N, C-alpha and C positions, 0 to 999 in steps of 0.2 A: 514574632512568630505567632500565628493564630492558634487557637485551641484545636481547630480541626487538623491543622498541620501536625501538631504535637500528637494528636490522637492516632492518626493513621500513618504519619510519616511522609505525606505527599501534600503539595500545595492545593489551594482551591477547594479544600474539603473532599478531595477525591480519594477513593479507595485504591487507586492505581496511579502509576507514574505517567501522567497524561502528556501528550504532545504539547499542549498549550502551557502546562506548568513547566515542562522542561525548558522551553524556549524563553519563558519569562525569567527563569533562573539564569539562563545562559546569556541573554541579551538585555534583561531588565524590562522587557515589553513583549507583547504578543506579536508574533509574526504570522503573516498569511501566505499560503501557497497560491501562486497564480499559475494555473494550468496552461501548458503550451502544447500545441500540435505542430511540430516542426517538419511534418511531411515525411516522416520515416515510415517504413513498412515493417514486416516481420518475416523471418526465415520460415515461419510456420504458415505463411500465407503466399509467399512468392515462389514456392516450389523447392526451395533449398532444403527445408526440413519437412515440409508438408504443404497442403493447400487448404484454405478455409479457416485456418487458425484453430485455437482450442475450441472445444464444442460449446462452451458457455460465452464465447467472446463476441460482443458487438460493441467495439470500443467507442463508437461515436455516441452511444447513449450516455457516456460518462463525461463528455466534453461540454463545458458551458458554452453559451451562445457566442461569447466573445472570442472563443478559441477556434480559429480557422486556419488551416494550413496554407491558404492562399495569401495570408498576411505574413509579414516578416516577424521574426522573434520580437523585435523592438515594438512593432505595432501591436502585437498580441499583449505584450506586457503593459503597454500604455493603456490599451483598452481595458485590461483587467484592473489596473489601478483606478481608472475612472469608474468601473463597475462597482468596486468595493469602497470607493472614497467616501460615500455618504455614511457608511457604517464605521469605517476606520480612517478618519481624515488624515492622521499623521502616520499612516501605516508604513512599515518596512516589510519586505517580502522575500520569499524564496521563489526563484524561477523553477517551475516544476515541469520538466520534460516528461509528460505522462503517456501520450498516445503511442501505442504500439511499442517497438523496440528501439530505444533511443541511443543505442551504441551500434546500430546496424547501418553503417554507412562508411564512406571513406574517411580516413583520419582528417583530411583537409576539411571535409564537410562538418565533421563533428567539432573540430577546433573552432571553425568560423561561427557556428551556432552557439556553442557554449560561451565563447568570448563575447559575442554580441550580447547575450543575456547578462553576463557579469558586468558589462559596461553601462547598463541602464541605471540611472539614478534610483537609489532606494533598494537595489538588489543586494542582499547580504550573503547570498550563496545560491547554489543550484542543487536541485534534486533530480536524479536521472533514473527513470524507470526502465528496466531492461531485463533481458533473459540472461541467466548465468552462462549460457553457451555462446554469448556474444561479447565476450570480454577478452580479447586478445592482448598480448603483452604490450603492443603499441598503444592500445586504448588505455590500459592500466597506467602506462607511463604518462599519458596525457592527463588523466584524471589526477594523478599524484602531483603533476606540475601545477595544475589549476588550483588544487587544494592548498597550495602554498600561498595563493593570492587571496582566495575566499573559500569558505567551507564547501565541500562537495559531499553529498550523500548519494548512495546508490541504493535503489529499491529493486529487490530481486523477486520475481514471481515464482516462488516455490510451490505453493498451494497444498502439496502433500508430499510425503516421503515414500508413499506406497506405490510400487511400480504398476500393480494392476489398475489402480485408480488413474495413474498418470497415463497409461495407455488408453483407458476409457475416455478421458477428456482430451486425448491427443496432444499432450504437452510437448512431446518431441525430444525429450532428453531424460536420461536416468538421474536419480537423486544425487549420485556421486558428483555429478557436474556442479550442482549447487554447492556441495561441501567444499569442493576445490576452489570455486569462485570466491566464497567467503574468505577462505584462507588467503588467497591472493590479494583481495581487496584490503583485508586487515593488514597484511604485510606492507601494502602501499600507503597505509595510513588513512584509508577511506572508511567512513562510517557506513554501516550496512543496515538496511531495513528489510525485513522479510515479510512477504505476503502469504497468508495462510487462509484457505477457504474451509469453513466449517459447513458440513452438510453435503459433501460430495457423495454421489450415489454409491451405496454399498459400504460406506465407512462407518465403523462403530465408534463409540465414545473413546475406547482405548486407542484406536488408530489415530483419531484426531489429536488426542493428548500426546501421543507418541511423536507426531509431526512437530508439535510445539516444543517438546523437549529436545528433539533433534536439532531444531533451529537454535535453541539456547546453547546446546553443547557445541554447535558449529562456531559460535562466537558472534552471532548477530547482535547489533546494538539496539535494535528496536523491532517491533512486530506490528503488522497491520492485519487485524482479523476481519474477515469478510463472511457474511452470510451468503450462501449460494443463492444467487438470483437467477431465475429463468427469464431470459429476455427474448422477446420476439425476434424473428429472423436469425435465429441461431440453430445449430444442430441439436443443442440441448433442449430447445423448445419442442422439436419434433419427438425426441425421446420421452419428454414429459407428457406430451399429449397421447403418446402410445402407451402410457401407464408403466413405463419401465422403472420409475422411482417416484418417491414422495419427497416433498420439501419439508423443512423443519417448521414446527409451530414456534410462536414467539417464546413460549415458556421453555421449550426444549433448547432453543438457541441460547437463551440466557444461562441455562444450566451448563451447557458445553463451554460457553465463553468463560464463565466463572471458574470451571475446572481447569481451563488453560491458564487463566490469569494467576490463579493460586500457585501455579507451578513454574512461573517465571520469576527471576530474581528482581528485587525491588528497584535496582538501578537500571533495569531495562525499560526503555520508553515504549508505551503503548500508543502508537500513532493513530490507530483507528479501532473502533469497536464493532463497526458494521459498515458495509458498503452502501452506496446510494445508487439505486436503479431509477432510470427515467420512468415516471409514472405512465407516460404515453406508450411505452414498450414493455413494461413490466407484466409478465404473465403470472409469475408466482415467486414467493408467497406474497399475496396482496397486502397482508398486514404490514409488510416492511415499507410500504409507500408513505406512511405517516411518520416521518422521521422524528418529529418532536415527541409524539406519543411513545414511540419505541424507546427513545433515550430516557424519557421520564420514567417509564415502566422499568427499564433496565436499572436505573439508579435506585429505584425503590426496592427492586429485587436484591441488589447488592447490599443494601442496608439491612434487609430482612435476614439475609443469611450471614451477615457480618463479614463480607468479603474483604480481605486485605491481600494485595499483590504479594506473592511469595510465601503466603502462609503455609502452604504444603511443603515448603523447603526447610522449615524449622524443625 
């Protein structure tokens, strides 16, 4: 065990329980997520819950070039493996159903796509991004069944627990739906990762920390923290240009992120510290476009303040 591990309690010298470190402990090696676009839509886009999606959403800006819904799941996975093979030649991977709402289809369609992914060589499990209001009992039963074959994780887009904010971003469901979904997923034996956005218009420090604490209390196994990006061709971009809100500075984001990490238990996995926006469509904050600089600055800040995950729980 390294000195850094002993000092902070986490592998790789991290001050938090990272996604990379977690899977190295679990599988003895690094795993890579290969993003998939399986051609799903969203009830917040097709008129079921709303039209146009959440105000910040331009999902295509987060898809890598190899990720095309015109290709089969197998073709996308194979293209993704080739894309990363120069960096991770002996890679095993997780098939990540990311684009839009990946439990929003018939049960037959879902089963076919999930089983296809699990059958591709090198796939050790699947990660399914979805909305908590798209998890019927039949879908939960399917996920539990597949989880007996290979691990299944479900990522839920909570973003905030505050109803005024949720209405502003047009999320389309009350927070209680998220809490109920986590309870059902945990009962089915499925690991849960929760997405939280820091910097949503009108939210204070206390509000953002309260969202993090609520996700912990609900029983999520992991969290993904996202900086609010303003992306072109979204309704949020129109509101930003109209001067309705300001985006976070890099220093302010680090402060908020540290405050949240200090309040989550050490065993909880931090799957992401900030989101990635496509530089071609990123309107604000422009500082977030240099990912390497952001992460290096973030780690220096964590060192300066002596951050340790869960420190505020002691």
